[in-house]
C-alpha positions as CSV (number, residue, x, y, z in Angstrom):
1,M,0.0,0.0,0.0
2,N,1.1,3.5,-0.7
3,F,1.5,5.7,2.3
4,A,-0.3,9.0,1.5
5,P,-0.2,11.0,4.8
6,H,-3.1,13.3,5.8
7,A,-2.3,17.0,6.2
8,Y,-2.0,16.6,10.0
9,Q,0.4,13.7,9.6
10,V,2.6,15.8,7.3
11,K,2.7,18.5,10.0
12,A,3.7,15.9,12.6
13,I,6.4,14.3,10.4
14,S,7.8,17.8,9.7
15,M,8.0,18.6,13.4
16,M,9.8,15.3,14.2
17,C,12.3,16.0,11.5
18,Q,12.9,19.7,12.4
19,Q,13.1,19.3,16.2
20,S,15.8,17.4,18.0
21,G,13.1,16.5,20.6
22,S,9.3,16.5,20.5
23,A,6.2,15.2,22.2
24,M,3.7,13.8,19.7
25,L,0.4,13.8,21.7
26,L,-1.8,11.9,19.3
27,D,-5.1,10.2,20.0
28,P,-5.2,6.5,19.3
29,G,-6.0,5.7,15.7
30,M,-4.3,8.8,14.2
31,G,-1.3,6.9,12.8
32,K,1.5,7.8,15.2
33,T,3.6,4.7,14.2
34,S,3.5,5.6,10.5
35,I,4.2,9.2,11.3
36,A,7.3,8.2,13.3
37,L,8.5,5.8,10.5
38,A,8.1,8.4,7.9
39,A,10.2,10.8,10.0
40,V,12.9,8.1,10.2
41,C,12.9,7.7,6.4
42,V,13.2,11.4,5.8
43,L,16.0,11.8,8.4
44,Q,17.9,8.8,7.0
45,A,17.6,10.1,3.4
46,H,19.2,13.4,4.6
47,K,21.8,11.4,6.5
48,A,20.8,13.0,9.7
49,I,20.6,9.6,11.5
50,E,21.9,6.1,11.0
51,A,19.2,4.2,12.9
52,V,16.5,4.6,15.5
53,L,15.8,2.9,18.8
54,V,12.1,2.5,19.6
55,I,11.0,1.7,23.1
56,A,7.5,0.2,23.0
57,P,5.3,-2.2,25.0
58,I,5.8,-5.8,24.2
59,R,2.8,-6.3,21.8
60,P,3.4,-3.1,19.8
61,M,7.1,-4.0,19.7
62,Y,6.4,-7.4,18.2
63,L,3.3,-6.6,16.1
64,T,2.5,-2.9,15.5
65,W,5.9,-1.6,14.5
66,P,6.9,-4.5,12.3
67,N,3.5,-4.7,10.7
68,E,3.5,-1.0,9.9
69,V,6.9,-1.4,8.3
70,A,5.6,-4.2,6.1
71,K,2.3,-2.5,5.4
72,W,3.5,0.6,3.5
73,D,5.6,0.6,0.3
74,Q,7.7,3.6,1.5
75,F,8.8,1.7,4.7
76,K,9.4,-1.8,3.3
77,H,13.2,-1.1,3.0
78,L,13.5,-0.5,6.7
79,R,15.3,-3.4,8.5
80,V,13.8,-4.2,11.9
81,S,15.6,-6.0,14.8
82,I,13.7,-6.8,18.0
83,I,15.8,-6.8,21.2
84,H,14.2,-9.4,23.4
85,G,14.6,-12.8,24.9
86,T,17.7,-14.0,26.8
87,P,20.6,-11.7,27.3
88,S,22.6,-13.4,24.6
89,Q,19.6,-13.1,22.2
90,R,19.3,-9.4,23.0
91,I,23.0,-8.9,22.3
92,A,22.6,-10.8,19.0
93,A,19.7,-8.6,18.0
94,M,21.7,-5.5,18.8
95,G,24.5,-6.9,16.6
96,K,22.2,-7.1,13.5
97,P,22.5,-4.3,11.0
98,A,19.1,-2.6,11.2
99,D,17.3,0.7,10.7
100,V,14.8,0.3,13.5
101,Y,15.8,-1.4,16.8
102,L,12.9,-2.3,19.1
103,I,13.1,-2.9,22.8
104,N,10.4,-3.1,25.5
105,P,10.4,-0.8,28.7
106,E,11.2,-3.8,30.9
107,N,14.6,-4.2,29.2
108,V,15.8,-0.6,29.3
109,A,17.6,-1.1,32.6
110,W,19.5,-4.0,31.1
111,L,20.4,-1.9,28.1
112,A,21.7,0.9,30.4
113,E,23.9,-1.7,32.0
114,V,25.4,-3.3,28.9
115,G,25.6,0.0,27.0
116,T,25.1,0.8,23.3
117,A,28.4,-0.4,21.9
118,Y,26.9,-3.7,20.7
119,F,24.6,-1.9,18.1
120,A,25.7,-2.7,14.6
121,A,24.1,0.5,13.4
122,K,24.3,3.5,15.8
123,P,20.8,4.5,16.9
124,E,21.1,8.3,16.9
125,M,17.4,8.8,17.4
126,L,15.2,7.6,20.3
127,I,11.4,7.1,20.1
128,V,9.5,6.2,23.2
129,D,6.1,4.8,22.2
130,E,3.4,5.1,25.0
131,S,5.8,7.3,27.0
132,T,3.5,7.2,30.0
133,R,5.3,4.0,30.9
134,F,8.1,6.3,32.0
135,K,6.0,8.9,33.8
136,N,7.4,8.0,37.2
137,A,10.6,9.9,37.7
138,R,11.6,7.6,40.6
139,S,11.2,4.4,38.7
140,K,14.2,2.2,37.9
141,R,13.2,2.2,34.2
142,F,13.1,6.0,33.9
143,K,16.4,6.4,35.8
144,A,18.0,3.8,33.4
145,L,16.6,5.6,30.4
146,K,17.9,9.0,31.7
147,D,21.4,7.5,31.8
148,L,21.0,6.5,28.1
149,L,19.7,9.8,26.8
150,P,23.1,11.4,26.1
151,Q,23.7,8.6,23.5
152,F,21.0,10.1,21.3
153,K,21.0,13.2,19.1
154,R,17.2,13.2,18.9
155,A,14.5,12.0,21.3
156,H,10.7,11.9,20.7
157,I,7.8,10.6,22.8
158,L,4.5,9.3,21.5
159,T,1.3,9.2,23.6
160,G,-2.3,10.1,23.5
161,T,-2.7,10.4,27.2
162,P,0.4,12.3,28.6
163,M,-1.3,12.9,31.9
164,P,-3.2,9.8,33.0
165,Q,-3.2,10.9,36.6
166,T,-1.7,14.3,37.2
167,V,0.4,17.1,35.7
168,E,3.3,15.6,37.5
169,D,3.3,12.8,34.9
170,L,4.6,15.3,32.4
171,F,7.8,15.9,34.3
172,A,9.6,12.6,33.5
173,Q,8.3,12.4,30.0
174,F,9.6,15.8,29.0
175,Q,13.0,15.0,30.6
176,I,13.2,12.5,27.7
177,V,12.4,15.2,25.2
178,D,14.8,17.9,26.4
179,G,16.8,16.6,29.4
180,G,14.9,18.9,31.7
181,Q,15.4,22.2,29.8
182,R,11.7,23.2,29.9
183,L,10.2,21.6,33.0
184,G,13.4,21.5,35.1
185,R,15.7,18.7,36.2
186,F,14.4,18.1,39.7
187,I,10.9,17.0,40.7
188,T,11.0,19.2,43.8
189,H,11.4,22.3,41.7
190,F,8.7,21.1,39.3
191,R,6.2,20.7,42.2
192,K,6.9,24.1,43.6
193,Q,6.4,25.7,40.3
194,F,3.2,23.9,39.1
195,M,1.7,22.3,42.2
196,V,0.5,22.9,45.7
197,S,1.0,20.5,48.7
198,E,-1.4,19.1,51.1
199,T,-0.4,17.6,54.4
200,I,-2.5,14.5,55.3
201,R,-2.4,13.0,58.8
202,I,-2.4,9.2,58.6
203,G,-2.4,8.4,62.4
204,G,0.2,7.8,65.0
205,G,1.4,11.3,64.6
206,R,2.5,10.6,61.0
207,T,1.8,12.8,58.0
208,I,2.3,12.4,54.3
209,E,2.6,15.2,51.6
210,K,0.2,15.0,48.7
211,W,0.7,17.3,45.7
212,H,-2.1,18.8,43.6
213,P,-1.9,20.9,40.4
214,K,-2.2,24.6,40.8
215,A,-5.5,26.1,39.5
216,N,-3.5,27.8,36.7
217,A,-1.1,24.8,36.1
218,A,-2.1,24.5,32.4
219,D,-1.5,28.2,31.8
220,L,1.9,27.9,33.4
221,L,2.9,24.6,31.6
222,I,1.7,25.2,28.0
223,P,4.0,28.1,27.2
224,K,7.0,26.0,28.4
225,I,6.3,22.9,26.3
226,A,4.3,24.3,23.3
227,D,7.3,24.6,21.0
228,V,8.1,20.9,21.2
229,S,4.6,19.5,21.5
230,M,2.0,18.6,18.9
231,R,-1.5,17.7,20.1
232,L,-3.6,15.9,17.5
233,A,-7.1,15.1,18.7
234,A,-9.2,12.9,16.6
235,V,-12.2,15.1,17.2
236,D,-10.4,18.0,15.4
237,Y,-9.3,16.1,12.3
238,L,-11.9,13.4,11.7
239,S,-15.4,14.3,10.4
240,M,-18.1,13.7,12.9
241,P,-19.4,11.2,13.7
242,A,-16.3,9.3,12.6
243,I,-15.6,5.6,13.1
244,T,-12.2,3.9,13.0
245,H,-11.6,0.2,12.9
246,N,-8.4,-0.9,14.5
247,I,-7.1,-4.4,14.3
248,I,-4.9,-5.5,17.3
249,K,-3.1,-8.7,16.3
250,V,-2.0,-11.2,18.9
251,Q,-0.1,-14.4,18.4
252,L,-1.0,-17.8,19.8
253,P,1.8,-19.4,21.9
254,K,3.5,-22.3,20.0
255,P,2.0,-25.1,22.2
256,V,-1.5,-23.6,21.7
257,R,-0.9,-23.2,18.0
258,K,-0.2,-27.0,17.8
259,V,-3.5,-27.7,19.6
260,Y,-5.3,-25.3,17.3
261,E,-3.9,-26.9,14.1
262,A,-4.5,-30.5,15.4
263,L,-8.2,-29.7,16.2
264,A,-8.6,-27.9,12.8
265,E,-7.3,-30.9,10.9
266,D,-8.4,-34.0,13.0
267,L,-11.3,-32.6,15.0
268,V,-9.5,-33.8,18.1
269,A,-6.5,-32.5,20.1
270,K,-4.8,-32.9,23.4
271,T,-3.7,-29.8,25.4
272,A,-0.4,-29.5,27.2
273,G,-2.3,-30.2,30.5
274,G,-3.6,-33.5,29.1
275,A,-7.2,-32.3,28.4
276,T,-8.9,-33.7,25.3
277,L,-10.7,-31.3,22.9
278,T,-13.1,-32.9,20.4
279,A,-15.5,-31.6,17.8
280,V,-18.1,-33.9,16.2
281,T,-18.7,-31.7,13.2
282,A,-17.0,-29.0,11.2
283,A,-19.4,-26.4,12.7
284,A,-18.5,-27.6,16.2
285,A,-14.8,-27.4,15.3
286,I,-15.2,-23.7,14.2
287,M,-16.8,-23.0,17.6
288,K,-14.0,-24.7,19.4
289,L,-11.4,-22.9,17.4
290,R,-13.0,-19.6,18.3
291,Q,-12.7,-20.6,21.9
292,I,-9.0,-21.5,21.5
293,T,-8.2,-18.1,20.0
294,N,-9.8,-16.3,22.9
295,G,-7.8,-18.3,25.5
296,W,-10.1,-21.2,26.7
297,A,-11.8,-24.2,25.2
298,Y,-14.5,-26.5,26.6
299,G,-12.9,-30.0,27.2
300,E,-14.8,-33.2,28.0
301,E,-15.7,-32.0,31.5
302,Q,-14.9,-28.3,31.9
303,S,-13.4,-25.2,30.4
304,V,-9.6,-25.5,29.9
305,H,-7.4,-22.4,30.1
306,L,-4.9,-22.2,27.2
307,H,-3.3,-18.8,27.0
308,D,-3.6,-15.1,28.0
309,A,-2.6,-13.4,24.7
310,K,-5.9,-11.6,24.3
311,L,-6.3,-10.8,28.0
312,D,-2.8,-9.2,28.0
313,A,-3.6,-7.2,24.9
314,L,-6.9,-6.1,26.4
315,A,-5.3,-5.0,29.7
316,D,-2.8,-2.9,27.7
317,L,-5.6,-1.3,25.7
318,V,-7.6,-0.4,28.9
319,E,-4.4,1.0,30.5
320,E,-3.8,3.1,27.4
321,Q,-7.3,4.4,27.6
322,S,-6.3,5.9,31.0
323,G,-9.8,5.9,32.3
324,S,-11.6,6.7,29.1
325,P,-14.5,4.3,29.1
326,I,-14.5,1.2,26.8
327,I,-17.0,-1.6,26.0
328,V,-15.7,-5.1,25.7
329,A,-17.7,-7.5,23.6
330,V,-17.3,-11.2,24.5
331,A,-18.2,-14.4,22.8
332,F,-18.4,-16.9,25.7
333,L,-19.6,-16.5,29.3
334,H,-16.4,-17.9,30.9
335,E,-14.5,-14.9,29.5
336,V,-16.2,-12.5,31.8
337,P,-14.6,-13.5,35.2
338,A,-11.2,-13.9,33.4
339,I,-11.4,-10.4,32.0
340,R,-12.4,-9.0,35.3
341,N,-9.5,-10.7,37.0
342,A,-7.0,-9.5,34.3
343,L,-8.1,-5.9,34.5
344,K,-7.5,-5.7,38.3
345,A,-3.9,-4.9,37.5
346,V,-4.7,-1.8,35.4
347,L,-7.8,-0.5,37.1
348,P,-8.0,1.3,40.5
349,E,-8.6,-1.1,43.4
350,G,-12.3,-2.0,43.9
351,T,-13.4,-0.8,40.4
352,A,-16.6,-2.6,39.3
353,V,-16.6,-4.1,35.8
354,P,-20.3,-4.9,35.1
355,Y,-21.6,-7.3,32.5
356,L,-24.7,-7.0,30.2
357,G,-25.7,-10.4,28.9
358,G,-27.7,-13.5,29.5
359,G,-28.7,-14.1,33.1
360,V,-28.7,-10.4,34.1
361,A,-32.2,-9.3,35.3
362,R,-33.8,-6.4,33.3
363,A,-33.9,-4.1,36.3
364,E,-30.2,-4.7,37.0
365,A,-29.4,-4.2,33.3
366,D,-31.3,-0.9,33.3
367,R,-29.3,0.2,36.4
368,I,-26.0,-0.8,34.7
369,V,-26.9,1.1,31.5
370,D,-27.9,4.3,33.4
371,A,-24.7,4.1,35.5
372,W,-22.6,3.5,32.3
373,N,-24.1,6.6,30.6
374,R,-23.4,8.7,33.7
375,G,-19.7,7.8,33.3
376,E,-19.5,5.6,36.4
377,Y,-17.7,2.6,34.8
378,P,-14.4,2.6,32.9
379,V,-15.1,-0.8,31.4
380,L,-18.4,-2.5,30.5
381,I,-18.5,-6.1,29.3
382,V,-21.3,-7.0,27.0
383,H,-22.5,-10.0,25.0
384,P,-23.5,-8.8,21.5
385,T,-26.7,-10.9,21.4
386,S,-28.0,-9.2,24.5
387,V,-27.2,-5.6,23.5
388,A,-27.9,-5.9,19.8
389,H,-31.1,-3.8,19.9
390,G,-32.7,-1.1,22.0
391,L,-29.8,0.1,24.1
392,N,-28.2,3.5,24.0
393,L,-24.7,3.4,25.3
394,Q,-23.1,6.3,23.4
395,A,-23.3,8.7,26.4
396,G,-20.9,6.5,28.4
397,G,-18.1,6.0,25.9
398,H,-17.0,5.9,22.3
399,A,-14.7,2.9,22.2
400,L,-15.6,-0.8,21.7
401,V,-13.2,-3.8,21.7
402,W,-14.2,-7.2,20.3
403,F,-12.5,-9.7,22.5
404,G,-14.2,-12.5,20.5
405,L,-15.9,-11.8,17.1
406,T,-19.3,-13.0,16.1
407,W,-20.2,-14.6,12.8
408,N,-23.5,-12.8,12.9
409,S,-23.2,-9.5,10.9
410,E,-26.4,-8.1,12.4
411,E,-25.1,-8.7,15.9
412,H,-21.8,-7.2,14.9
413,D,-23.4,-4.0,13.3
414,Q,-26.0,-3.6,16.0
415,C,-23.5,-3.9,18.8
416,I,-21.3,-1.2,17.2
417,A,-24.5,0.9,16.8
418,R,-24.9,1.1,20.6
419,V,-22.0,3.7,20.5
420,Y,-21.9,4.7,16.9
421,R,-25.2,6.5,16.6
422,Q,-26.9,9.9,16.7
423,G,-26.0,11.8,19.8
424,Q,-22.4,10.4,19.8
425,S,-20.2,13.5,20.3
426,K,-16.8,11.8,19.8
427,P,-15.1,9.7,17.1
428,V,-15.8,6.0,17.6
429,V,-13.0,3.5,17.7
430,I,-13.7,-0.2,17.2
431,H,-10.8,-2.5,18.2
432,Y,-10.6,-6.1,17.1
433,L,-8.4,-8.5,19.1
434,T,-7.4,-10.9,16.4
435,A,-5.2,-14.0,16.6
436,E,-3.0,-14.2,13.6
437,D,-3.6,-17.0,11.0
438,T,-6.7,-18.2,12.8
439,V,-10.5,-18.3,12.4
440,D,-10.5,-14.7,13.8
441,E,-9.2,-13.4,10.5
442,T,-11.7,-15.5,8.6
443,I,-14.6,-14.1,10.6
444,A,-13.3,-10.5,10.1
445,K,-13.1,-11.0,6.3
446,A,-16.6,-12.5,6.2
447,L,-18.0,-9.6,8.2
448,A,-16.3,-7.0,6.0
449,A,-17.8,-8.7,2.9
450,K,-21.3,-8.7,4.4
451,T,-21.0,-5.1,5.5
452,S,-19.7,-3.9,2.1
453,I,-22.6,-5.6,0.3
454,Q,-25.1,-4.2,2.6
455,A,-23.6,-0.7,2.2
456,A,-23.7,-1.0,-1.5
457,V,-27.4,-2.0,-1.5
458,L,-28.4,0.7,0.8
459,N,-26.5,3.3,-1.1
460,Q,-28.1,2.3,-4.3
461,L,-31.6,2.4,-2.7
462,K,-30.8,5.9,-1.5
463,K,-29.8,7.0,-5.0
464,D,-33.0,5.5,-6.5
C-alpha cells in the first residue's frame, strides 16, 4: 500500500524532522507509528541519523511496528531488529544491521547496564512509544533511560494520554524530550512551580505530603512545552461522527498453535495439560477454534485455560485508555470472570466491571446502562446478542473492543451501533483483538464482505 499521509500527519512528520526532541500527543488511531516511521525515512535520506531505537510495550514491539513497516511501500526497505529474549539473544539482536531497533520498557535497565556499543548501526534517534510507561521519575526504568539519553541526538515521545493521573506525569516524559530544559531537572522544583502541597495525617502522629496541580497549572505549563509539542485530537481532524476500525493482532503461543492446528485438521486435540478437545462436526470445530483463539476451550468436562494473549492485549488497551470508558464484547460466558481478573492490574482497586448479557435481570441491566451513561464505569463487558437492539450506550463511551468476534453480521453491526449512533459526540474507535492466522481473520473478512454488500445495496436504494 502507498502511504499518503493526511495533512495533520505531514505536519507531525515535519516537526519530528525539524526538532531534536518532540512530544507527539496523538489520539489512538491517528497513525502515530506511520508518522514516526516516515520521519525516520526522511532523516535517513538526509543522512541526519543512521538508525533509531524504539522503546515500545511488548505487543506493539512485536506486532504494531513490524506490521506497519511491512504494510506501506515507503517503509518496506527498513530493517527491523527486536531486542528481546535471553541476554545473549538481546546482544545478538543489537548486533544485527538494522534501521529500526525495538526494545520493551522492561529491558531498558538491562540496556543501560550493557551500553550501546553492541549496536551494529548506531541508533542516533530515540522514540518512546506510549511514553507514560516512563512517567514515574523515581522508577528504575526511567532512571535507566535517563542514563542512556546522552547517547542520542534526537528524542521523541508518542502518547495520546500524557497525563493519565496528574500534571506531574509530564515531568519525567519531558525529561526524555529535552533533558529537563523546559520543566526542570528536579521533581521538587517542578512541584513548587506547578503544584501545591497538602499535608495529610495518617495516624500515629505521622503525615504524608500530597501534591495537587495549581489552578493555573495549564497556563503555566503550556508556554514552556508548546514549541516541542503537537496535540492531534481525533475530534479535530476526523469528520463527525467518525468511526475507526483498529485491528490489534495477537499471536498464539507455540503449544497452543499446535493444539489449534490439530483440532482444525483432525477434530480432536490434546492440550499441554492433558485435556482432550473434540469436535463432532466442522461447525463444532469452528466454535472450538474460536474458543481457543480467545484463551479457553471446553474440554470433555470443563473449560480449559490455554493462554492469555488476548487478556494481556486487552489489559494494555484499557491501560492506554487511562480511564476513558471502553466496552468489551465477549463471545463466551467464561470470558467474563477472566477479563475482570485480568483488569485488576490496570484499574483502581475496587473498580466494578459490570456485565450485560444472558442471566442479568432487566432491572439490573437498566441500572447498569444508566450508570454507564453517567460515566461511572471505565469498562463495560457485553454480549452482542443481549445488546444488539434497543440500548443507547453512546453517552458513556466511544470505544468498543471485540474480545471475540461473532459470525452474525447483524449482531456485529448492531452492537457497534450502541455507541456509533446519533448523539455520539466523539469519534468512535472499534478495536478487534485478532489472533493471527486463525479463524479470527476468517470471521473478520466475512463480516467485511457482508458489510460492504449491505452498504452497496443501501447506497443504491438511496440513489434510486
